[in-house]
C-alpha positions as CSV (number, residue, x, y, z in Angstrom):
1,X,-5.6,-16.0,-15.0
2,X,-3.9,-18.5,-12.7
3,X,-5.3,-19.1,-9.3
4,X,-3.7,-21.4,-6.6
5,X,-6.0,-23.0,-4.0
6,X,-5.8,-25.8,-1.4
7,X,-8.5,-28.2,-0.3
8,X,-8.1,-26.7,3.2
9,X,-9.6,-23.5,1.9
10,X,-6.6,-21.4,1.0
11,X,-6.7,-19.3,-2.1
12,X,-4.0,-16.9,-3.4
13,X,-4.7,-13.9,-5.5
14,X,-4.8,-14.7,-9.2
15,X,-2.1,-13.6,-11.5
16,X,-2.1,-13.4,-15.3
17,X,0.1,-14.9,-17.9
18,X,-0.3,-14.1,-21.6
19,X,-0.6,-17.1,-23.8
20,X,-0.6,-16.4,-27.6
21,X,-2.3,-19.7,-28.5
22,X,-6.0,-20.3,-27.8
23,X,-5.2,-23.9,-26.8
24,X,-2.3,-25.8,-25.3
25,X,-1.9,-29.3,-23.8
26,X,-1.8,-29.3,-20.0
27,X,1.9,-30.5,-19.9
28,X,2.9,-27.4,-21.9
29,X,0.8,-25.0,-19.8
30,X,2.6,-26.4,-16.6
31,X,5.9,-26.1,-18.2
32,X,5.4,-22.5,-19.2
33,X,4.1,-21.6,-15.8
34,X,7.0,-23.1,-14.0
35,X,9.7,-21.5,-16.3
36,X,7.9,-18.1,-15.7
37,X,7.9,-18.7,-12.0
38,X,11.5,-19.6,-11.9
39,X,12.4,-16.5,-13.9
40,X,10.3,-14.3,-11.7
41,X,10.4,-15.9,-8.3
42,X,14.0,-16.7,-7.4
43,X,13.9,-13.7,-5.0
44,X,10.1,-13.5,-4.3
45,X,8.9,-17.0,-3.3
46,X,6.9,-19.3,-5.5
47,X,3.9,-21.3,-6.2
48,X,4.6,-24.6,-7.9
49,X,8.4,-24.1,-7.9
50,X,10.2,-25.6,-4.9
51,X,13.1,-23.8,-3.4
52,X,16.6,-24.9,-4.5
53,X,18.4,-27.1,-2.0
54,X,21.3,-25.4,-0.4
55,X,20.4,-22.0,-1.8
56,X,21.7,-22.8,-5.3
57,X,20.0,-21.9,-8.6
58,X,16.6,-23.5,-9.4
59,X,16.7,-25.8,-12.4
60,X,13.4,-25.2,-14.3
61,X,13.5,-28.6,-16.1
62,X,13.8,-30.4,-12.9
63,X,11.0,-28.4,-11.5
64,X,8.8,-29.2,-14.5
65,X,9.5,-32.9,-14.0
66,X,8.7,-32.7,-10.2
67,X,5.4,-30.9,-11.0
68,X,4.4,-33.4,-13.6
69,X,5.1,-36.2,-11.3
70,X,3.1,-34.5,-8.5
71,X,0.2,-34.2,-11.0
72,X,0.5,-37.9,-11.8
73,X,0.2,-38.9,-8.2
74,X,-2.7,-36.5,-7.5
75,X,-0.7,-33.9,-5.6
76,X,-2.7,-31.3,-7.3
77,X,-5.7,-30.9,-9.7
78,X,-6.1,-28.5,-12.5
79,X,-9.4,-26.8,-13.3
80,X,-10.0,-24.7,-16.4
81,X,-13.1,-22.8,-15.8
82,X,-15.4,-25.4,-14.2
83,X,-13.9,-28.4,-16.0
84,X,-11.2,-30.7,-14.4
85,X,-8.3,-31.6,-16.8
86,X,-7.2,-35.2,-16.0
87,X,-4.6,-35.9,-18.7
88,X,-1.3,-34.1,-19.2
89,X,-1.7,-34.4,-23.0
90,X,-5.2,-33.1,-23.1
91,X,-5.7,-30.0,-25.3
92,X,-7.1,-27.1,-23.3
93,X,-9.1,-24.3,-24.8
94,X,-7.7,-20.9,-23.4
95,X,-9.7,-18.0,-24.8
96,X,-8.9,-14.6,-23.2
97,X,-10.3,-14.4,-19.5
98,X,-10.0,-18.1,-18.8
99,X,-9.3,-19.0,-15.2
100,X,-7.0,-21.8,-14.5
101,X,-7.0,-23.2,-11.0
102,X,-4.2,-25.3,-9.5
103,X,-5.8,-27.1,-6.5
104,X,-3.3,-28.6,-4.2
105,X,-4.7,-31.6,-2.4
106,X,-4.1,-31.6,1.4
107,X,-4.1,-34.9,3.2
108,X,-6.7,-35.3,5.9
109,X,-5.5,-35.6,9.4
110,X,-5.4,-39.3,10.3
111,X,-6.2,-40.3,6.8
């Protein structure tokens, strides 16, 4: 189950994604999420995926690179259960029912 939140208190409804493996590195989890979002959300809006410039098609590989860069500069955190994942190459245990939270960090006003 994926959940998107912001430090400002926003939270979207969770959504599921089937993952056959019981463990993945974070980089691969982000990649799979974005490829799924691109496939599903071209018409419906998105979460991590940014809209294409000038209304063209969204390039999922470019979106993955942008998301990985955002993670690297602390644009968002990833929590698996109650544990923060800090390394893109860290193996994550994903037994059925695991909640993965993508927490977008919102800058403080004046800070």
